[in-house]
C-alpha positions in Angstrom: -13.9 -8.6 336.4 -10.3 -8.7 335.0 -12.0 -9.6 331.6 -14.4 -7.0 331.7 -11.3 -4.1 332.5 -9.9 -5.6 329.3 -12.7 -5.5 326.9 -13.5 -1.7 328.0 -9.7 -1.0 327.0 -9.8 -2.6 323.7 -13.0 -0.8 322.8 -11.0 2.7 324.5 -8.3 1.7 322.0 -10.3 1.0 319.2 -12.1 4.4 319.5 -8.7 6.2 319.4 -7.7 4.6 316.4 -11.2 6.9 314.7 -10.8 10.0 317.5 -11.2 13.1 315.3 -8.9 16.0 315.3 -11.2 18.7 316.2 -9.3 21.8 317.6 -11.6 23.4 321.1 -13.0 26.7 320.6 -11.7 27.9 324.3 -8.3 30.3 322.5 -7.8 32.6 325.7 -5.1 30.4 327.3 -2.6 28.1 325.9 -3.6 24.9 324.6 -1.5 23.2 326.8 -2.8 24.9 330.0 -6.4 24.1 328.7 -5.3 20.3 329.2 -5.5 21.2 333.2 -9.1 21.9 331.9 -11.8 19.1 333.2 -14.4 20.2 330.4 -11.6 20.5 327.8 -10.8 17.6 325.3 -8.0 17.1 323.8 -6.5 13.5 322.8 -3.2 12.6 324.4 -1.0 10.1 326.6 -0.2 11.2 330.4 2.2 9.3 332.5 2.7 10.5 336.1 4.2 9.1 339.1 2.7 10.0 342.4 4.0 9.4 346.0 1.6 9.7 348.7 1.9 10.4 352.7 -0.5 9.3 355.2 0.8 10.9 358.3 -1.4 9.7 360.9 -1.1 6.3 359.6 2.8 6.2 359.0 2.4 4.5 355.5 3.8 5.9 351.9 2.1 5.0 348.8 3.4 5.5 345.7 1.7 4.9 342.2 2.5 4.7 338.4 -0.1 5.9 336.2 -0.9 5.7 332.1 -3.4 7.8 331.5 -5.1 7.6 327.7 -7.9 10.4 327.3 -9.6 10.0 323.5 -11.2 13.1 322.4 -14.5 12.1 320.0 -15.5 14.7 317.9 -16.3 18.2 319.6 -18.6 16.9 322.5 -17.1 13.2 323.7 -14.1 11.6 325.7 -13.0 8.9 326.8 -10.2 8.0 329.3 -8.5 4.8 330.9 -6.3 4.9 333.7 -3.6 2.3 334.6 -2.0 2.0 338.3 1.0 0.4 339.4 0.6 0.4 342.8 3.6 -0.1 346.0 2.0 0.5 349.6 4.2 0.3 352.9 1.0 -0.4 355.1 1.5 -2.9 357.4 -0.4 -5.7 356.3 -0.3 -9.3 357.0 3.0 -10.9 355.1 1.2 -13.0 352.4 -0.1 -9.6 350.9 1.6 -8.3 348.1 2.7 -4.7 348.4 3.2 -3.7 345.1 1.4 -4.4 341.7 -1.5 -3.7 339.5 -3.9 -1.5 340.6 -7.7 -0.7 340.2 -7.9 -0.1 336.9 -10.6 3.3 336.3 -12.9 4.0 332.9 -14.3 7.3 332.1 -17.2 5.7 329.6 -17.7 9.1 328.2 -17.6 12.5 328.7 -20.2 14.8 327.6 -19.7 18.1 327.0 -23.5 20.2 327.1 -22.4 23.6 326.5 -19.3 25.4 325.2 -19.1 29.0 324.5 -15.8 30.9 323.4 -14.9 31.8 327.1 -17.1 28.8 329.1 -18.0 25.2 328.6 -19.7 22.8 331.3 -19.3 18.9 330.9 -20.7 15.7 332.8 -19.1 12.2 332.6 -19.3 8.6 334.4 -16.3 7.1 335.5 -16.3 3.3 337.0 -13.1 2.1 339.0 -12.9 -1.7 339.1 -11.7 -4.0 341.5 -9.0 -4.8 339.5 -6.0 -4.8 342.2 -4.0 -7.4 342.8 -3.6 -7.5 346.5 -6.2 -5.7 349.0 -4.1 -3.5 350.1 -3.5 -1.6 346.8 -6.8 -1.2 345.9 -10.1 0.0 347.7 -11.6 -3.6 347.1 -14.8 -2.1 346.0 -16.2 -1.5 342.3 -17.0 2.0 341.9 -19.5 4.6 340.0 -18.4 8.0 339.7 -20.7 10.8 338.5 -18.5 13.9 337.4 -19.8 17.7 336.6 -17.7 20.7 336.3 -18.3 24.4 334.6 -15.1 26.5 333.4 -14.8 29.8 332.4 -11.9 31.7 330.9 -11.0 35.1 332.3 -8.9 36.5 329.0 -7.6 39.9 331.0 -5.8 37.6 333.7 -4.8 34.8 331.5 -6.7 32.7 333.7 -9.0 29.6 333.4 -11.6 28.8 336.8 -13.1 25.5 336.9 -15.5 23.6 339.7 -15.9 20.1 339.9 -18.2 18.1 341.7 -17.7 14.5 341.8 -19.8 11.7 343.8 -18.2 8.3 344.5 -19.9 5.1 345.5 -19.1 1.7 345.7 -21.5 -0.8 344.6 -20.4 -4.1 344.8 -16.8 -5.9 345.6 -15.1 -7.5 348.7 -17.9 -7.9 351.5 -15.1 -7.8 354.1 -14.2 -4.3 353.1 -16.3 -1.8 353.9 -18.5 0.7 351.4 -17.4 4.2 349.9 -19.5 6.7 349.5 -18.0 10.4 349.0 -18.3 13.7 347.7 -15.8 15.6 346.3 -15.7 19.5 345.0 -12.6 20.5 344.0 -12.1 24.9 342.6 -9.4 24.7 339.6 -7.5 27.8 338.6 -5.1 27.8 336.1 -2.6 31.2 335.4 -0.9 31.3 332.6 2.5 32.6 332.4 3.5 32.5 329.2 3.4 29.9 326.1 5.6 27.4 328.0 4.5 27.7 331.6 1.7 27.5 334.1 0.4 27.2 336.9 -2.1 24.9 338.5 -4.2 26.2 342.4 -6.9 23.2 342.9 -8.1 22.8 346.8 -10.4 20.0 347.0 -12.7 18.9 350.1 -14.6 15.4 350.5 -17.5 15.1 353.1 -17.1 11.0 353.7 -20.5 9.5 354.5 -19.4 6.6 355.5 -16.0 7.6 358.0 -18.0 10.7 358.8 -16.5 14.2 358.8 -15.0 16.8 355.9 -11.4 16.8 355.0 -9.5 19.2 352.4 -6.3 18.8 350.5 -4.5 21.8 349.0 -3.1 20.6 345.2 -1.0 22.6 343.0 1.3 22.3 339.7 3.8 23.6 337.8 3.8 22.9 334.4 6.3 23.7 331.1 6.0 22.8 327.4 9.1 20.7 326.6 8.1 20.6 322.7 4.8 21.5 320.8 3.4 18.3 321.9 4.6 17.5 325.0 4.5 18.9 328.4 6.1 17.9 332.2 4.7 18.7 335.3 5.4 18.4 339.2 2.6 18.6 341.9 2.8 18.9 345.3 -0.3 18.9 347.4 -0.7 19.2 351.3 -3.6 17.7 353.3 -5.0 21.2 355.0 -7.4 19.0 357.6 -9.0 15.5 358.1 -7.5 12.2 359.0 -8.7 9.4 356.7 -6.8 7.7 354.4 -7.7 8.3 350.9 -8.8 11.8 351.3 -6.5 14.0 353.5 -3.1 13.4 352.2 0.5 14.5 351.5 1.5 14.0 347.9 4.1 15.0 345.3 3.9 13.5 341.7 5.8 14.5 338.6 4.6 13.9 335.3 4.4 14.3 331.1 1.7 14.0 328.3 1.9 13.5 324.9 -0.5 15.4 322.5 -1.6 13.4 319.6 -2.7 16.1 317.3 -1.3 18.8 315.7 -3.1 22.1 317.2 -0.8 22.1 320.1 1.5 23.5 317.8 3.5 26.7 319.7 3.7 28.9 317.0 0.0 29.1 316.0 -1.6 33.1 317.1 -4.1 31.7 319.2 -2.0 29.2 321.1 -1.5 32.0 324.3 
């Protein structure tokens, strides 16, 4: 499995070298804010650290993720997430409490439709059981189909998105519980200037293995440091539910670097 993960990683970066530099057509809000839109594909590197607290079980999970997103032409994208995880969960002494987590890949995202103000996309993601310790990952290989629809409201400098995701385990540690849940997320992106924006993103989870519905409320404040570099802070609150992984309080800080010149703040269409 580790060899497969490495192979997919190499394929991703081979594509990265040849990725086309093509601007998206939606220009009603700033490009930096549009990077929050799941239907907009920008080639970029993101690094963020997220601290999660699971109140009912009283443990913390801290993960640092390096994410690369590569746009291929106007309609395709790929993504790789490399996580380093630290977990305070009460586990047997021989378990590693920190190390590499589950690597995930977006094999191919495809934009089925795009107009000046709206877009519809779909993708297939795979999460691999690559964690160095049972408490650093799910113990399962996951298939994650995702669809999203986004629409810009120019007069309000706002973007609205709806994301539907299904996660199912297909193999892995037979002693670990199977995973099957649906996630529905609503995303509202509001720009205040060329340099600042805010995201509000409630998300609901319907878990078919553990039963029940849970909800988190995620938010984000973003700022443009330079034409190619953004930074953000993302506080999130668990509203209801009690299953770890679907209900959590968390805080993450991060930054992204855009590889191409479309992110130049001097452009008139940058918002």
